[in-house]
C-alpha positions as CSV (number, residue, x, y, z in Angstrom):
1,M,-33.4,35.8,134.3
2,T,-37.2,35.3,133.8
3,P,-39.2,35.6,136.9
4,T,-41.2,32.5,138.0
5,S,-44.8,32.8,137.0
6,R,-47.5,32.0,139.5
7,P,-51.0,30.8,138.8
8,A,-53.7,33.3,138.8
9,G,-56.2,33.4,141.7
10,P,-55.9,33.5,145.5
11,T,-53.2,31.5,147.1
12,T,-53.7,29.1,150.0
13,T,-51.3,28.6,152.8
14,P,-51.3,25.1,154.3
15,T,-51.6,24.9,158.0
16,T,-50.5,22.2,160.5
17,S,-52.9,23.0,163.2
18,G,-55.6,20.8,161.7
19,S,-58.3,23.6,162.1
20,L,-61.0,24.0,159.5
21,T,-62.0,27.1,157.6
22,T,-65.5,28.4,157.9
23,A,-66.5,26.9,154.5
24,Q,-65.1,23.5,155.6
25,R,-67.0,23.6,158.9
26,T,-70.3,24.4,157.3
27,T,-70.0,21.8,154.6
28,A,-68.7,18.9,156.7
29,P,-71.1,16.0,156.1
30,R,-73.2,14.7,158.9
31,T,-74.0,11.2,159.8
32,A,-77.4,9.7,160.8
33,D,-76.3,10.1,164.4
34,G,-75.9,13.8,164.1
35,T,-72.0,13.8,164.1
36,T,-69.8,15.2,161.4
37,T,-66.9,13.5,159.6
38,G,-64.8,16.6,159.2
39,S,-62.0,17.6,161.6
40,G,-62.9,19.6,164.7
41,E,-66.2,17.8,165.2
42,P,-67.1,14.9,167.5
43,G,-66.2,11.6,166.0
44,S,-63.4,13.0,163.7
45,P,-59.7,12.3,163.9
46,A,-57.7,14.4,166.5
47,R,-56.7,17.9,165.4
48,G,-53.1,18.3,164.3
49,A,-52.5,14.5,163.9
50,V,-49.2,13.8,162.3
51,G,-48.8,10.9,159.8
52,P,-50.8,9.5,157.1
53,D,-54.6,9.3,157.5
54,P,-56.0,5.8,156.8
55,S,-59.0,7.4,155.2
56,S,-57.0,9.4,152.7
57,R,-56.6,6.5,150.2
58,G,-57.0,7.6,146.6
59,T,-55.7,11.2,147.1
60,A,-52.6,10.4,145.0
61,N,-54.9,9.7,142.0
62,G,-56.9,12.8,142.5
63,E,-59.9,11.1,144.2
64,S,-61.6,12.7,147.1
65,P,-60.7,11.0,150.4
66,A,-63.1,8.5,151.9
67,P,-64.6,9.9,155.2
68,A,-63.4,8.2,158.3
69,L,-65.9,6.2,160.2
70,P,-67.0,8.3,163.2
71,A,-66.3,6.7,166.6
72,V,-69.6,7.9,167.8
73,G,-71.4,6.0,165.0
74,R,-69.6,2.8,165.8
75,G,-70.5,3.2,169.5
76,R,-74.2,3.8,168.6
77,R,-74.3,0.7,166.4
78,R,-72.6,-1.4,169.1
79,A,-75.1,-0.1,171.7
80,A,-78.0,-0.8,169.4
81,T,-76.9,-4.3,168.8
82,W,-76.5,-5.0,172.5
83,L,-79.9,-3.4,173.1
84,M,-81.7,-5.6,170.6
85,I,-79.9,-8.7,172.0
86,G,-81.0,-7.7,175.5
87,L,-84.6,-7.1,174.4
88,G,-84.7,-10.4,172.7
89,V,-83.5,-12.2,175.8
90,A,-86.0,-10.2,178.0
91,L,-88.8,-11.2,175.6
92,L,-88.0,-14.9,175.9
93,V,-87.8,-14.7,179.7
94,L,-91.1,-12.8,180.0
95,T,-92.7,-15.3,177.7
96,V,-91.7,-18.2,180.0
97,L,-92.8,-16.2,183.1
98,S,-96.2,-15.4,181.5
99,G,-96.7,-19.0,180.5
100,M,-96.0,-20.3,184.1
101,T,-98.0,-17.6,185.9
102,G,-101.6,-18.3,186.8
103,Q,-103.9,-20.5,188.9
104,V,-102.8,-23.7,187.1
105,P,-99.2,-24.4,188.1
106,V,-96.7,-24.9,185.2
107,S,-93.0,-25.0,185.7
108,P,-90.5,-23.1,183.4
109,A,-89.1,-26.4,182.1
110,E,-92.7,-27.5,181.2
111,V,-93.4,-24.3,179.4
112,L,-90.2,-24.7,177.3
113,G,-91.0,-28.4,176.8
114,S,-94.5,-27.7,175.6
115,L,-93.1,-25.1,173.1
116,M,-90.5,-27.5,171.9
117,H,-93.0,-30.4,171.4
118,H,-95.3,-28.1,169.4
119,M,-92.3,-27.2,167.2
120,G,-91.7,-30.9,166.5
121,L,-88.7,-31.3,168.9
122,D,-88.9,-34.0,171.5
123,I,-87.1,-31.9,174.1
124,G,-88.1,-31.2,177.7
125,P,-91.0,-32.3,179.9
126,M,-94.7,-31.8,179.2
127,P,-97.0,-30.1,181.7
128,S,-97.8,-32.5,184.5
129,H,-101.1,-30.9,185.5
130,P,-104.1,-32.4,183.6
131,Q,-105.2,-29.0,182.3
132,G,-101.7,-27.6,181.9
133,E,-101.4,-28.1,178.2
134,N,-104.8,-26.6,177.5
135,T,-104.1,-23.7,179.8
136,L,-100.9,-22.9,178.0
137,W,-102.3,-23.1,174.4
138,V,-105.8,-21.9,174.9
139,V,-105.4,-19.1,177.5
140,R,-101.8,-18.0,178.1
141,F,-99.9,-18.3,174.8
142,P,-102.5,-16.4,172.8
143,R,-102.3,-13.7,175.4
144,V,-98.6,-13.6,175.2
145,V,-98.5,-13.5,171.4
146,L,-101.2,-10.8,171.2
147,A,-99.2,-8.7,173.8
148,I,-96.1,-9.0,171.7
149,L,-97.9,-8.0,168.5
150,V,-99.8,-5.1,170.0
151,G,-96.8,-3.7,171.9
152,A,-94.6,-3.9,168.7
153,A,-97.4,-2.2,166.7
154,L,-97.9,0.7,169.2
155,A,-94.2,1.4,169.7
156,C,-93.4,1.2,165.9
157,S,-96.3,3.6,165.2
158,G,-94.9,6.0,167.8
159,A,-91.5,5.9,166.2
160,L,-93.1,6.6,162.8
161,M,-95.1,9.5,164.1
162,Q,-92.2,11.1,165.9
163,G,-90.1,10.7,162.7
164,V,-92.6,12.2,160.3
165,F,-93.6,15.1,162.6
166,G,-90.0,15.7,163.7
167,N,-91.2,16.0,167.3
168,P,-90.5,13.5,170.0
169,L,-93.8,14.4,171.7
170,A,-95.8,13.0,168.8
171,E,-97.8,9.8,169.3
172,P,-100.5,7.9,167.5
173,G,-103.2,9.6,169.5
174,V,-102.4,12.9,167.8
175,I,-104.2,11.9,164.6
176,G,-107.2,10.5,166.5
177,V,-106.7,6.7,165.9
178,S,-107.4,5.6,169.4
179,A,-110.3,8.0,170.0
180,G,-111.9,6.9,166.7
181,A,-111.5,3.2,167.6
182,A,-113.1,3.9,171.0
183,V,-116.1,5.6,169.4
184,G,-116.6,2.7,167.0
185,A,-116.5,0.1,169.7
186,C,-118.7,2.1,172.1
187,A,-121.3,2.7,169.3
188,V,-121.6,-1.1,168.7
189,I,-121.8,-1.8,172.5
190,V,-124.6,0.7,173.0
191,T,-126.7,-0.1,169.9
192,A,-126.3,-3.9,169.9
193,G,-126.4,-4.5,173.6
194,S,-123.8,-5.5,176.2
195,L,-123.8,-9.1,175.0
196,V,-122.6,-8.3,171.5
197,S,-119.8,-10.5,170.2
198,G,-116.3,-9.3,170.8
199,T,-115.6,-9.8,167.1
200,W,-118.1,-7.1,166.1
201,V,-116.7,-4.7,168.7
202,A,-113.2,-5.3,167.4
203,A,-114.3,-4.8,163.8
204,A,-116.1,-1.6,164.7
205,A,-113.1,-0.3,166.6
206,F,-110.8,-1.1,163.6
207,L,-113.1,0.8,161.2
208,G,-113.6,3.7,163.6
209,G,-109.9,4.2,163.9
210,L,-109.3,4.1,160.2
211,I,-112.2,6.4,159.4
212,T,-111.2,9.0,162.0
213,T,-107.6,9.0,160.8
214,F,-108.7,9.6,157.2
215,V,-111.1,12.3,158.3
216,V,-108.3,14.1,160.2
217,Y,-106.0,13.9,157.2
218,A,-108.7,15.1,154.7
219,L,-109.6,18.1,156.9
220,S,-106.0,19.1,157.4
221,R,-105.1,19.0,153.7
222,S,-105.1,22.2,151.8
223,G,-103.7,23.2,148.4
224,G,-102.5,19.7,147.7
225,R,-100.3,19.5,150.8
226,T,-100.5,18.9,154.5
227,E,-99.0,21.2,157.1
228,V,-97.8,19.4,160.3
229,V,-99.3,22.1,162.6
230,T,-102.6,22.0,160.8
231,L,-102.7,18.2,161.1
232,V,-102.0,18.3,164.8
233,L,-104.6,21.0,165.5
234,T,-107.2,19.1,163.5
235,G,-106.4,15.9,165.4
236,I,-106.9,17.8,168.7
237,A,-110.3,19.0,167.5
238,V,-111.4,15.6,166.3
239,N,-110.2,14.0,169.6
240,A,-112.3,16.5,171.5
241,F,-115.3,15.7,169.4
242,A,-114.7,11.9,169.9
243,G,-114.5,12.5,173.6
244,G,-117.9,14.1,173.6
245,L,-119.3,11.1,171.7
246,L,-117.8,8.7,174.2
247,A,-119.4,10.7,177.0
248,F,-122.8,10.6,175.3
249,F,-122.5,6.8,174.7
250,T,-121.6,6.2,178.3
251,F,-124.5,8.4,179.5
252,V,-127.2,6.6,177.4
253,A,-125.9,3.1,177.9
254,D,-127.5,0.7,180.3
255,P,-125.4,-0.4,183.4
256,A,-124.0,-3.5,181.8
257,A,-123.0,-1.8,178.6
258,R,-121.6,1.1,180.6
259,E,-119.4,-1.2,182.5
260,Q,-118.2,-2.8,179.3
261,I,-117.4,0.6,177.8
262,V,-115.4,1.6,180.8
263,F,-113.5,-1.7,180.8
264,W,-112.8,-1.5,177.1
265,Q,-111.4,2.1,177.4
266,L,-109.0,0.9,180.2
267,G,-107.5,-1.8,178.0
268,S,-107.0,-5.5,178.7
269,L,-105.6,-8.7,177.1
270,G,-108.1,-10.9,178.8
271,G,-110.1,-11.7,175.7
272,A,-107.1,-12.8,173.6
273,T,-107.7,-15.8,171.3
274,W,-105.8,-17.3,168.4
275,G,-108.5,-15.8,166.2
276,S,-107.6,-12.3,167.3
277,V,-103.9,-13.1,166.9
278,A,-104.6,-14.3,163.3
279,V,-106.1,-10.9,162.5
280,V,-103.5,-8.7,164.2
281,A,-100.4,-10.6,163.2
282,P,-100.4,-10.0,159.4
283,I,-101.3,-6.3,159.9
284,A,-98.5,-5.9,162.5
285,I,-96.0,-7.6,160.2
286,V,-96.9,-5.6,157.2
287,G,-96.8,-2.3,159.2
288,V,-93.4,-3.0,160.8
289,T,-92.0,-4.1,157.4
290,G,-93.3,-1.0,155.7
291,A,-91.8,1.2,158.5
292,M,-88.4,-0.5,157.9
293,L,-88.7,0.3,154.2
294,L,-89.2,4.0,155.0
295,R,-86.2,4.3,157.4
296,R,-83.9,6.1,154.9
297,Q,-86.6,8.6,153.9
298,L,-87.4,9.3,157.5
299,D,-83.7,9.9,158.2
300,L,-83.5,12.4,155.3
301,L,-86.7,14.1,156.6
302,S,-85.0,14.7,159.9
303,L,-82.7,17.1,158.1
304,G,-85.7,19.3,157.3
305,E,-88.5,19.2,154.8
306,R,-86.8,21.4,152.2
307,A,-83.5,19.5,152.5
308,A,-85.3,16.2,152.2
309,Q,-87.1,17.4,149.0
310,H,-83.8,18.4,147.5
311,L,-82.5,14.9,148.3
312,G,-85.4,13.3,146.3
313,V,-87.9,12.6,149.1
314,D,-91.6,13.2,148.3
315,V,-92.5,14.5,151.7
316,E,-96.2,14.6,151.1
317,R,-96.3,11.0,149.8
318,L,-94.2,10.0,152.8
319,R,-96.6,11.5,155.2
320,Q,-99.5,9.8,153.5
321,I,-97.8,6.4,153.7
322,V,-96.9,6.9,157.4
323,I,-100.4,7.9,158.4
324,V,-101.9,4.9,156.7
325,L,-99.3,2.6,158.4
326,V,-100.0,4.2,161.8
327,A,-103.8,3.9,161.3
328,L,-103.5,0.2,160.4
329,L,-101.1,-0.6,163.3
330,V,-102.9,1.2,166.0
331,S,-106.5,0.3,164.9
332,A,-105.6,-3.4,164.7
333,G,-104.0,-3.3,168.1
334,V,-106.6,-1.4,170.1
335,A,-109.5,-3.3,168.4
336,F,-108.8,-6.4,170.5
337,T,-107.2,-4.8,173.6
338,G,-108.8,-1.4,174.1
339,I,-106.9,1.8,174.6
340,I,-103.4,1.4,175.9
341,A,-101.6,4.6,176.5
342,F,-97.9,5.7,176.6
343,V,-96.4,2.7,174.9
344,G,-96.1,4.5,171.6
345,L,-94.8,7.6,173.3
346,V,-92.3,6.4,175.9
347,V,-90.7,3.4,174.2
348,P,-89.2,5.3,171.2
349,H,-87.8,7.8,173.7
350,L,-86.0,5.1,175.6
351,V,-84.7,3.5,172.5
352,R,-83.5,6.8,171.0
353,M,-81.5,7.5,174.1
354,V,-79.4,4.3,173.4
355,C,-79.5,3.9,169.6
356,G,-79.6,7.5,168.5
357,P,-82.0,9.0,165.9
358,S,-81.2,6.7,163.0
359,H,-84.4,4.9,162.0
360,R,-82.4,1.9,160.9
361,W,-82.1,0.9,164.5
362,L,-84.9,2.9,166.0
363,I,-87.8,1.2,164.3
364,P,-86.8,-2.5,165.0
365,A,-85.6,-1.7,168.5
366,S,-88.8,0.2,169.3
367,A,-90.9,-2.8,168.1
368,L,-88.9,-5.2,170.3
369,G,-89.1,-2.7,173.2
370,G,-92.9,-2.2,172.8
371,A,-93.4,-6.0,172.9
372,V,-91.3,-6.3,176.1
373,V,-93.0,-3.4,177.8
374,L,-96.5,-4.6,177.1
375,L,-95.8,-8.2,178.0
376,L,-94.3,-7.0,181.3
377,A,-97.3,-4.7,182.0
378,D,-99.6,-7.6,181.3
379,L,-97.7,-9.8,183.7
380,V,-97.9,-7.1,186.4
381,S,-101.6,-6.6,185.8
382,R,-102.2,-10.3,186.5
383,T,-100.0,-10.7,189.5
384,A,-100.0,-7.3,191.4
385,V,-103.3,-8.2,193.2
386,A,-104.2,-11.8,194.0
387,N,-107.2,-13.2,192.0
388,V,-107.7,-9.8,190.4
389,E,-106.7,-8.6,186.9
390,L,-105.9,-4.9,186.8
391,P,-106.7,-2.9,183.6
392,L,-103.7,-2.9,181.3
393,G,-104.1,0.7,180.2
394,M,-104.1,1.8,183.9
395,I,-100.7,0.1,184.5
396,T,-99.1,1.7,181.4
397,S,-100.5,5.1,182.3
398,L,-99.4,4.9,186.0
399,V,-95.9,3.9,185.1
400,G,-95.5,5.7,181.7
401,G,-96.8,9.2,182.8
402,P,-94.3,9.8,185.7
403,F,-91.5,8.1,183.8
404,F,-92.1,10.3,180.7
405,F,-91.9,13.4,182.9
406,Y,-88.6,12.1,184.3
407,L,-87.3,11.7,180.8
408,L,-88.3,15.3,179.9
409,R,-86.6,16.7,183.0
410,R,-83.5,14.6,182.5
411,T,-83.2,15.6,178.8
412,R,-83.6,19.3,179.5
413,S,-81.0,19.3,182.4
414,R,-78.4,17.4,180.4
415,Q,-78.9,18.5,176.8
416,G,-81.1,21.6,177.0
417,G,-83.7,19.7,174.9
418,W,-83.9,16.9,172.4
419,A,-81.1,16.8,169.9
């Protein structure tokens, strides 16, 4: 009797425990939420499950099984969807509240009616006050729209910076955009006088932010590439130099110009007009759209620079595009409102806690969240003290600083650091 021949090579013994070998655990694919689709990891089917797996279609034909959809990923997508719906509703409510708040009384129904009539729909009452319509469309609505645009731009730029640096502590101020914009604005205020047009101040701030950003990038570039640590340290040095220039301008300015410099650095939406909205709107739309187009590359970069390069991402080019987008978004925003802190730092943190690290949801949700936060801060600045408008940057710093510290403590106690 001829003995049965066995194929050469090591034999494998199937197991029913559902456990993975070392090679399987290390090669299990990960999703954008940081979970793995292999058994034994969060979001995978239960170990030792008996019966056919719905994701094993095609194995009879020799095809590799399709990975099962992780439960964690579905939960994150559901949470992100509800978050964006909630932010959209909050934005609409705050728009109505901002429209009705002020010395000229306007009811919520009249605010909505005025909006509908300007959209060509004969729905709702018009403002009964003789100056109600002019107050809404000359003073309040430009302020509301500018707050939405600037908040979205700052939060989106913060999400971009944190994605490209791989550090949740990164913010637009790291590359000197805000400091450069402040230097440009203060230079015009001091040299041209305190009565200089706001348009010239905004233009100087915009150019100052762009120039400073490109200077930081050029100084940190060496050997055809840019190291993240070098970029951050260069930004710190340039920010310190810009701070010295701001102190010099404040010292040599006359009292009226000095007051304008201090007020500009604290931030305000008091000078919002439809002209400023027309300048900021296209830049903000282009910047947020460009950020959405980069979402997949940013997700791959979160795996590590070397891994992203192996997956086809030109990391250096990606950094260049992100820096240009951030410079445009932040410069356009602070040019008409002054320096507003913590929006680009705190908002992406809050959104990431709900949506996870995937930039597919992080970027649009951050833009919506930034718009809501800045519109709420502006409403508080106008109503916290009667007949007095508090500086907007002061409100965001007083609230954002302690809240950011709370986030750091909460994250460390629960997760031991950011995942």
